[in-house]
C-alpha positions as CSV (number, residue, x, y, z in Angstrom):
1,M,-53.6,-5.7,-55.4
2,K,-50.7,-5.6,-53.0
3,K,-48.3,-5.5,-56.0
4,I,-50.1,-2.4,-57.3
5,I,-49.9,-0.6,-53.9
6,F,-46.2,-1.4,-53.7
7,N,-45.5,0.0,-57.2
8,K,-47.4,3.2,-56.4
9,L,-45.5,3.6,-53.1
10,F,-42.2,3.0,-54.9
11,L,-43.0,5.6,-57.5
12,S,-43.9,8.2,-54.9
13,L,-40.7,7.5,-53.0
14,G,-38.7,7.7,-56.1
15,C,-40.2,11.0,-56.9
16,L,-39.4,12.3,-53.5
17,I,-35.7,11.3,-53.9
18,I,-35.5,13.0,-57.2
19,I,-36.7,16.3,-55.7
20,I,-34.5,16.1,-52.7
21,S,-31.6,15.4,-55.0
22,L,-32.5,18.5,-57.2
23,V,-32.9,20.8,-54.3
24,T,-29.5,19.4,-52.7
25,S,-27.9,19.8,-56.1
26,C,-29.0,23.4,-56.5
27,K,-27.8,24.1,-53.0
28,K,-24.6,22.4,-53.7
29,D,-24.1,24.6,-56.7
30,T,-24.8,27.6,-54.8
31,V,-21.9,26.7,-52.3
32,E,-19.4,25.9,-54.8
33,N,-20.1,29.1,-56.5
34,S,-19.0,30.8,-53.3
35,G,-15.5,29.6,-53.8
36,K,-14.8,28.9,-50.1
37,V,-12.8,25.9,-49.0
38,E,-14.8,23.5,-46.8
39,L,-13.7,20.5,-45.0
40,L,-16.5,18.0,-44.7
41,S,-14.9,14.8,-43.4
42,F,-11.7,12.9,-43.2
43,G,-10.9,9.2,-42.7
44,P,-10.8,6.4,-42.3
45,T,-10.9,6.4,-38.5
46,G,-8.0,4.2,-37.2
47,A,-5.9,4.5,-40.0
48,K,-2.2,3.7,-39.4
49,H,1.0,5.5,-40.2
50,G,2.0,4.7,-43.8
51,E,-1.5,4.3,-45.0
52,N,-3.6,6.7,-47.0
53,I,-6.0,9.2,-45.4
54,I,-8.7,10.9,-47.3
55,F,-10.1,14.5,-46.8
56,I,-13.6,15.2,-48.3
57,G,-14.8,18.7,-49.0
58,E,-15.4,21.5,-51.4
59,N,-13.0,23.7,-53.2
60,L,-10.1,21.5,-51.8
61,D,-8.0,22.3,-55.0
62,K,-7.1,25.5,-53.5
63,V,-5.4,23.7,-50.6
64,T,-1.6,24.3,-50.6
65,E,-0.6,22.2,-47.7
66,I,-2.0,20.4,-44.7
67,D,-0.5,20.9,-41.2
68,L,-0.9,17.9,-39.0
69,A,0.1,17.6,-35.3
70,G,3.8,16.6,-35.7
71,A,4.1,16.9,-39.5
72,T,3.3,19.1,-42.6
73,V,2.2,17.6,-46.0
74,A,2.7,20.0,-49.0
75,A,0.3,19.7,-51.9
76,G,3.1,18.2,-54.1
77,S,3.0,15.2,-51.7
78,F,-0.7,14.5,-52.2
79,T,-1.4,11.4,-54.3
80,E,-4.8,12.8,-55.2
81,H,-5.7,16.4,-55.3
82,T,-9.2,17.6,-56.6
83,A,-11.9,20.1,-55.6
84,E,-13.7,17.5,-53.7
85,R,-10.9,15.1,-52.5
86,I,-7.3,15.0,-51.1
87,V,-5.5,11.8,-50.5
88,F,-2.0,11.3,-48.9
89,V,0.2,9.0,-46.9
90,I,0.2,9.6,-43.2
91,P,3.6,10.6,-42.1
92,A,5.4,8.6,-39.5
93,S,5.7,11.6,-37.2
94,T,2.1,12.5,-37.1
95,V,0.4,12.4,-33.7
96,Q,-3.2,13.0,-32.6
97,G,-4.4,16.5,-33.2
98,Y,-6.3,18.9,-35.4
99,A,-5.7,19.2,-39.2
100,T,-5.1,22.7,-40.6
101,L,-5.7,23.3,-44.3
102,K,-3.6,26.1,-45.7
103,T,-5.3,28.2,-48.5
104,P,-4.9,31.5,-50.2
105,D,-7.9,32.7,-48.2
106,G,-6.9,31.5,-44.8
107,D,-6.7,28.5,-42.6
108,V,-9.4,25.9,-42.4
109,V,-9.1,23.8,-39.1
110,S,-10.9,20.5,-38.6
111,K,-13.6,20.5,-36.0
112,T,-12.4,17.2,-34.5
113,K,-8.9,15.7,-33.9
114,I,-7.3,13.1,-36.2
115,N,-6.4,9.9,-34.4
116,F,-4.8,6.8,-35.6
117,E,-4.1,3.3,-34.7
118,V,-0.4,3.1,-33.5
119,P,1.6,0.0,-32.9
120,V,4.2,1.4,-30.4
121,I,7.3,-0.7,-30.4
122,I,10.3,-0.8,-27.8
123,T,13.6,-1.9,-29.2
124,S,15.9,-0.9,-26.4
125,M,15.9,0.9,-22.9
126,T,18.4,1.9,-20.2
127,K,19.2,-1.1,-18.0
128,Q,20.3,0.5,-14.9
129,A,20.0,4.1,-13.4
130,R,20.0,5.9,-10.1
131,P,16.8,7.6,-8.8
132,G,16.8,11.2,-10.3
133,E,18.7,10.1,-13.4
134,N,17.3,10.0,-16.9
135,I,16.7,6.7,-18.8
136,T,16.3,6.4,-22.7
137,I,13.9,4.3,-24.4
138,K,14.4,3.7,-28.1
139,G,11.7,2.2,-30.6
140,E,8.9,3.4,-33.0
141,Y,6.0,5.7,-32.4
142,L,7.4,6.7,-29.0
143,N,5.7,10.2,-29.4
144,W,2.5,8.4,-28.8
145,I,3.3,7.3,-25.3
146,K,1.2,9.0,-22.7
147,E,2.4,7.4,-19.5
148,I,5.3,5.3,-18.1
149,R,4.5,3.6,-14.8
150,F,7.5,2.5,-12.7
151,N,7.6,-0.3,-10.3
152,K,5.4,0.2,-7.2
153,D,2.8,2.0,-9.3
154,I,4.6,5.3,-9.7
155,A,3.3,7.0,-12.9
156,E,5.2,9.6,-14.9
157,T,3.4,11.7,-17.7
158,T,5.9,14.5,-18.0
159,F,9.1,13.4,-20.0
160,V,12.4,15.1,-20.5
161,S,12.1,14.8,-24.4
162,Q,10.0,12.8,-26.7
163,S,10.3,12.1,-30.4
164,L,9.1,9.4,-32.8
165,N,11.9,7.0,-32.0
166,E,13.3,8.2,-28.6
167,L,11.8,9.0,-25.2
168,V,13.8,10.3,-22.2
169,V,12.3,10.1,-18.8
170,K,13.5,10.8,-15.3
171,V,13.5,8.0,-12.8
172,P,11.5,9.1,-9.7
173,D,13.2,9.2,-6.4
174,N,10.8,6.3,-5.0
175,A,11.0,4.1,-8.0
176,Q,12.0,0.4,-7.4
177,T,13.6,-2.3,-9.5
178,G,11.1,-3.7,-12.1
179,T,9.6,-3.6,-15.4
180,L,8.0,-0.6,-16.8
181,I,4.1,-0.5,-17.8
182,I,3.8,1.8,-20.9
183,S,0.5,3.3,-22.0
184,S,0.1,4.9,-25.5
185,G,-2.8,6.8,-27.2
186,G,-4.5,6.4,-30.5
187,T,-7.8,4.9,-31.6
188,K,-6.9,1.7,-29.9
189,P,-4.9,2.8,-26.7
190,L,-2.2,0.2,-25.7
191,T,-0.9,-0.7,-22.3
192,F,1.9,-3.2,-22.2
193,E,4.9,-4.3,-20.0
194,T,8.5,-4.0,-21.0
195,D,10.3,-7.4,-21.5
196,S,13.4,-6.3,-19.7
197,L,13.9,-4.9,-16.0
198,L,15.0,-1.4,-15.1
199,I,17.4,-1.9,-12.3
200,V,17.2,1.1,-9.8
201,T,20.5,1.6,-8.0
202,L,20.4,1.2,-4.3
203,P,23.1,2.2,-1.5
204,A,25.5,-0.4,-0.2
205,I,27.3,-0.6,2.9
206,T,31.1,-1.6,2.8
207,A,32.3,-0.6,6.2
208,L,31.1,0.6,9.7
209,S,33.7,2.5,11.9
210,P,34.3,2.5,14.7
211,N,33.0,-1.0,15.5
212,P,32.3,-1.6,18.4
213,V,31.0,1.9,19.1
214,L,29.8,3.9,22.0
215,H,26.1,4.9,22.3
216,A,25.8,8.7,21.4
217,A,29.0,8.5,19.4
218,N,29.3,9.1,15.7
219,L,29.2,6.1,13.5
220,T,30.8,6.5,10.1
221,I,29.2,4.4,7.3
222,T,31.3,3.8,4.2
223,G,29.8,2.6,0.9
224,T,28.6,3.5,-2.5
225,N,25.4,5.5,-3.5
226,L,24.9,6.4,0.1
227,D,23.3,9.7,-0.9
228,L,20.3,7.6,-2.1
229,A,19.6,6.6,1.7
230,K,17.0,8.5,3.5
231,E,17.1,6.8,6.8
232,V,19.2,4.4,9.0
233,V,17.7,1.7,11.1
234,F,20.0,0.6,14.0
235,P,19.8,-2.9,15.4
236,G,17.4,-3.2,18.4
237,L,15.3,-0.1,17.2
238,S,12.1,0.2,15.1
239,T,12.2,4.0,14.7
240,P,14.6,5.1,11.8
241,V,17.2,7.8,12.0
242,S,16.7,10.4,9.3
243,T,19.0,13.4,10.6
244,F,22.7,12.6,9.8
245,V,25.7,14.5,10.9
246,S,26.8,14.4,7.2
247,Q,26.0,12.7,4.1
248,S,27.6,12.1,0.6
249,A,27.7,9.4,-2.0
250,S,30.5,7.5,-0.2
251,Q,29.8,8.2,3.5
252,I,27.2,8.8,6.1
253,V,28.1,10.0,9.6
254,V,25.3,9.5,12.1
255,K,25.0,9.4,15.8
256,V,24.3,6.1,17.7
257,P,20.9,6.1,19.4
258,G,20.8,5.0,23.0
259,G,18.7,1.8,22.3
260,T,21.2,0.3,19.8
261,K,21.9,-3.3,20.3
262,K,24.4,-5.5,18.5
263,G,23.1,-6.6,15.0
264,K,22.8,-5.6,11.2
265,L,22.5,-1.9,10.2
266,T,19.8,-1.2,7.7
267,L,19.6,1.7,5.3
268,V,16.3,2.7,3.8
269,A,16.2,4.2,0.2
270,H,13.7,6.8,-0.9
271,S,11.8,3.9,-2.5
272,N,11.5,2.3,1.0
273,V,13.7,-0.6,-0.2
274,T,16.0,-1.7,2.6
275,V,19.8,-2.7,2.3
276,Q,21.5,-4.4,5.2
277,S,25.1,-4.4,6.2
278,S,26.9,-7.6,5.8
279,Q,28.7,-7.2,9.2
280,D,27.2,-6.7,12.6
281,L,27.3,-3.4,14.3
282,D,28.6,-3.8,17.8
283,V,28.1,-1.5,20.9
284,L,30.3,-1.3,23.8
285,L,28.5,-2.4,26.8
286,P,29.7,-3.1,30.4
287,A,29.9,-6.7,31.6
288,I,30.2,-8.3,35.1
289,T,32.4,-11.3,35.7
290,T,32.4,-11.5,39.5
291,I,30.6,-10.0,42.6
292,A,32.3,-10.4,46.0
293,P,31.6,-11.1,48.7
294,N,28.3,-13.1,47.9
295,P,26.3,-13.5,50.0
296,V,26.6,-10.0,51.7
297,A,25.1,-8.1,54.5
298,P,23.0,-4.9,53.8
299,L,25.1,-1.7,54.1
300,S,28.3,-3.7,53.4
301,D,30.4,-2.9,50.3
302,I,30.6,-5.4,47.4
303,T,33.3,-5.3,44.7
304,I,32.1,-5.9,41.0
305,T,34.6,-6.8,38.6
306,G,34.3,-6.9,34.8
307,T,34.9,-4.8,31.4
308,N,33.7,-1.4,30.4
309,L,32.5,-0.7,33.9
310,N,33.4,3.1,33.4
311,L,30.2,3.1,31.2
312,V,27.9,2.2,34.2
313,T,25.8,5.1,35.4
314,G,23.8,3.3,38.0
315,L,23.3,-0.1,39.7
316,S,19.8,-1.4,40.4
317,F,19.4,-3.8,43.4
318,T,16.4,-6.0,43.7
319,G,13.7,-4.5,46.1
320,I,15.2,-0.8,45.8
321,V,13.3,1.5,43.4
322,A,15.8,4.0,42.4
323,P,19.2,2.9,41.1
324,V,22.4,3.6,43.2
325,T,24.5,6.3,41.3
326,S,27.0,7.0,43.9
327,F,30.0,4.5,44.1
328,V,32.8,4.0,46.5
329,S,35.0,3.8,43.5
330,Q,34.7,3.1,39.9
331,S,37.1,2.2,36.9
332,A,36.8,0.3,33.7
333,T,37.4,-2.9,35.5
334,Q,36.0,-2.4,38.9
335,I,33.2,-0.8,40.8
336,V,33.0,-0.6,44.7
337,V,29.3,0.1,45.9
338,T,27.6,0.0,49.3
339,V,24.6,-2.5,49.2
340,P,21.6,-0.3,50.4
341,T,19.1,-1.4,53.1
342,G,16.1,-3.0,51.8
343,T,18.0,-5.0,49.1
344,L,16.5,-8.4,48.3
345,K,18.1,-11.4,46.8
346,G,18.3,-11.1,43.1
347,K,20.4,-10.0,40.2
348,I,22.1,-6.5,39.8
349,I,21.1,-4.4,36.8
350,L,23.6,-1.9,35.3
351,S,22.5,1.3,33.7
352,V,24.6,2.4,30.7
353,L,26.1,5.7,29.7
354,N,24.0,7.5,27.0
355,S,22.0,4.4,26.5
356,S,18.4,3.1,27.3
357,L,19.9,-0.4,27.5
358,T,20.5,-2.2,30.7
359,V,22.9,-5.1,31.5
360,E,22.0,-7.8,34.0
361,S,24.5,-9.8,36.2
362,A,24.6,-13.4,35.5
363,A,25.0,-14.1,39.1
364,V,22.5,-13.5,41.8
365,L,23.4,-11.4,44.8
366,D,22.5,-13.3,48.0
367,L,22.1,-11.7,51.4
368,I,23.1,-12.7,54.7
369,G,20.1,-13.3,57.1
370,G,17.6,-14.7,54.8
371,L,14.6,-13.1,53.1
372,P,13.6,-9.7,54.5
373,P,10.1,-8.6,54.1
374,L,8.9,-7.1,51.0
375,A,7.7,-3.4,50.9
376,D,4.2,-2.6,50.0
377,F,3.7,-1.7,46.4
378,P,2.7,1.8,45.3
379,Y,0.6,-0.2,42.7
380,A,-0.3,-3.7,43.5
381,I,-1.3,-6.3,40.9
382,Y,-1.4,-9.4,43.1
383,T,-1.0,-9.5,46.8
384,D,-2.9,-12.4,48.3
385,A,-5.4,-11.6,45.5
386,L,-5.8,-9.9,42.2
387,Q,-5.7,-6.0,42.7
388,N,-6.7,-2.9,41.0
389,G,-9.0,-4.4,38.4
390,F,-6.6,-7.0,37.1
391,Q,-8.2,-10.3,36.1
392,D,-7.0,-13.9,35.5
393,W,-6.8,-14.7,31.8
394,S,-4.4,-17.4,32.2
395,W,-4.4,-20.8,30.2
396,A,-1.8,-22.6,32.2
397,T,-3.3,-24.7,35.3
398,R,-3.2,-22.3,38.2
399,D,-4.5,-21.8,41.6
400,F,-4.6,-18.1,42.6
401,N,-5.5,-18.9,46.3
402,S,-2.7,-21.5,47.0
403,T,-1.4,-21.5,50.8
404,A,1.3,-24.3,50.0
405,N,4.1,-21.9,49.4
406,V,3.8,-18.2,50.1
407,R,6.5,-15.5,49.9
408,Q,4.6,-12.9,51.9
409,G,1.0,-12.7,53.2
410,D,-1.3,-15.6,53.2
411,K,-1.6,-16.8,49.6
412,S,0.4,-17.2,46.4
413,I,-0.2,-18.4,42.7
414,K,0.6,-22.0,42.1
415,V,1.3,-22.6,38.6
416,T,1.5,-26.1,36.9
417,Y,3.0,-25.7,33.4
418,G,2.0,-28.5,31.1
419,S,4.3,-30.9,29.2
420,G,3.4,-29.0,26.0
421,G,5.3,-26.0,27.0
422,Y,4.7,-22.3,26.4
423,E,1.7,-21.9,28.8
424,G,1.1,-18.7,30.6
425,I,-0.2,-17.0,33.7
426,T,-1.9,-13.9,32.5
427,F,-2.7,-10.7,34.6
428,H,-5.1,-8.6,32.3
429,N,-6.8,-5.3,32.8
430,D,-8.2,-3.3,29.9
431,G,-8.2,-0.2,32.0
432,G,-4.5,-0.8,33.2
433,P,-2.4,1.8,34.9
434,A,-0.4,4.6,33.3
435,T,3.1,3.8,34.3
436,G,4.7,7.4,34.2
437,A,5.0,7.4,38.0
438,Y,6.6,3.9,38.1
439,T,10.0,2.6,37.1
440,K,9.9,-1.1,37.9
441,L,7.7,-4.3,37.5
442,E,8.4,-6.7,40.3
443,F,7.3,-10.2,41.2
444,S,8.7,-13.2,43.2
445,V,8.9,-16.9,41.9
446,F,9.6,-20.0,43.7
447,G,10.7,-23.0,41.4
448,E,10.0,-26.5,42.5
449,A,12.3,-29.5,41.5
450,G,13.2,-29.6,37.9
451,T,12.6,-26.0,37.3
452,A,16.1,-24.7,38.2
453,G,17.7,-23.0,35.3
454,K,14.4,-22.9,33.3
455,Q,13.2,-19.6,31.9
456,L,10.0,-17.5,31.9
457,N,9.1,-15.3,29.1
458,V,7.7,-12.0,30.4
459,V,5.2,-10.8,27.7
460,I,4.0,-7.3,28.1
461,N,0.8,-6.0,26.2
462,G,1.0,-8.8,23.8
463,N,4.5,-8.0,22.7
464,W,5.3,-11.7,21.8
465,G,8.2,-10.9,19.4
466,T,10.5,-9.6,22.1
467,P,9.8,-11.0,25.5
468,Y,12.0,-10.2,28.5
469,V,13.4,-13.5,29.8
470,V,14.0,-14.4,33.4
471,T,15.9,-17.6,34.9
472,I,14.2,-19.5,37.7
473,I,16.2,-20.2,40.7
474,G,15.1,-23.7,42.0
475,G,14.1,-24.4,45.7
476,E,13.9,-20.7,46.8
477,W,12.0,-17.6,46.5
478,T,13.7,-15.0,44.1
479,T,12.3,-11.6,43.5
480,Y,12.7,-10.2,40.1
481,S,12.8,-6.4,39.7
482,I,12.6,-5.4,36.0
483,N,13.0,-1.8,34.9
484,L,10.0,-0.8,32.8
485,S,12.5,0.6,30.2
486,A,13.6,-3.0,29.5
487,L,10.0,-3.9,28.9
488,G,9.5,-1.3,26.3
489,N,7.9,1.4,28.8
490,P,4.4,0.1,28.4
491,N,1.9,2.9,28.9
492,P,-0.6,1.9,29.9
493,L,0.1,-1.6,31.4
494,K,-2.8,-3.8,30.3
495,E,-1.3,-7.3,30.4
496,I,1.5,-9.3,31.9
497,I,2.1,-12.8,30.9
498,L,4.6,-15.2,32.5
499,Q,5.0,-17.9,30.0
500,S,7.0,-21.1,30.4
501,A,9.7,-21.1,27.7
502,G,9.3,-24.6,26.6
503,F,9.4,-26.6,29.9
504,A,7.0,-28.5,32.3
505,G,7.0,-28.0,36.2
506,V,5.5,-26.3,39.0
507,V,6.3,-22.7,40.3
508,Y,4.7,-20.2,42.8
509,V,4.3,-16.7,41.9
510,D,3.6,-13.9,44.6
511,H,3.8,-10.4,45.2
512,V,3.3,-8.8,41.8
513,G,3.2,-4.8,41.4
514,L,4.8,-1.8,40.3
515,R,7.4,0.5,42.0
């Protein structure tokens, strides 16, 4: 019974197919009789260059040539040419695009683009180039490359020229040395990395002149490819200089910033790759060799001897807010100056012409008559107790209410630095003061036995990398008056740490504030 039903069903289906075929055949005859060229399909999809491609349609025997993107195939090159079918070998120069069938009655354009599977091959490339120069890549099917990505992910999609076997592309200004990442099209798009590096040329320094140099003077940097440098970073500064007096491939002339210290000079290329000088850049700074007489009475003259003292614009005495800028006499080797009233025992600090740097004397200037009283602070941080919202965030052993050894008032801070070293007394205030109205941070320290010559790191606002260093004078109170400029001009001032620089011992700290 099931078999009979199946046969009837099969017979009905067969009849239906025959009917449809007849209708289709009649319809086909009607279209063919129109004589119009019609493209129905082409393929196979993903064919490769050098393989056959087949066009299926009607009245294709009228086609005189087929124009592909990048190539033209004349009818004489067809390997098969009938009314329903055209077959030919895909030319190597063909790229993705529409096919145009040329006929006596006009053009017939494919509705979709022809695409291929393309095995792009690189055989050679330029090894080294400057930013802005062209590099040449040679190989096969390079006309299918869509993008070249230079090191540091810099993509180029616009090329100087492009053909089947050669591609020329400009090296971006910010490209770095490295391999290239190449992306191509096709039915199976490829992304691959070149085997060899493209070395991108960098600037190089051969000489610095004059060296040593004065602050605010012109420095001449000699070298190669210096026109590729966009910035110069001077030692001691983090902010680069990008404005030059002049610049060429062999020379840069640039003004030396006021904060420059001795060290390596750095060039920054447009790729942000840095290049350092092999030699140190030195800057001319004043230096003190002797101070006499010492100790001295206030309002008496002292004679400071040394070198480059003609570069000194001011002398800062401990306990005095403003530097002394008027001298009895001044030369390159000697300054005679009157010690102002109110001067405390401490080092002398020299201000430098056209510079934000200061120079501290190695010797401590002592005063006849002992320690004078300390003036009140315009902004106090510790005077017998923490002031103005500052808090104790210390991790060294400490007593903020010690009466054992006091510089002024009734109390001081006794600090016991442990044997592990690098412990700190911390004055912290999240709402710390703006410092625009002040010029100095001042504090007094007394070092007990064993601390003489040891150093304290003065760390401001967490700047652990470049602490200011003071040396402890054992067995006596010493007041340290530090220019805020030497501390990086912190604004606001949120934290001060007095950290033991690798020693253990007891010190007392008193009278901390801003002047």
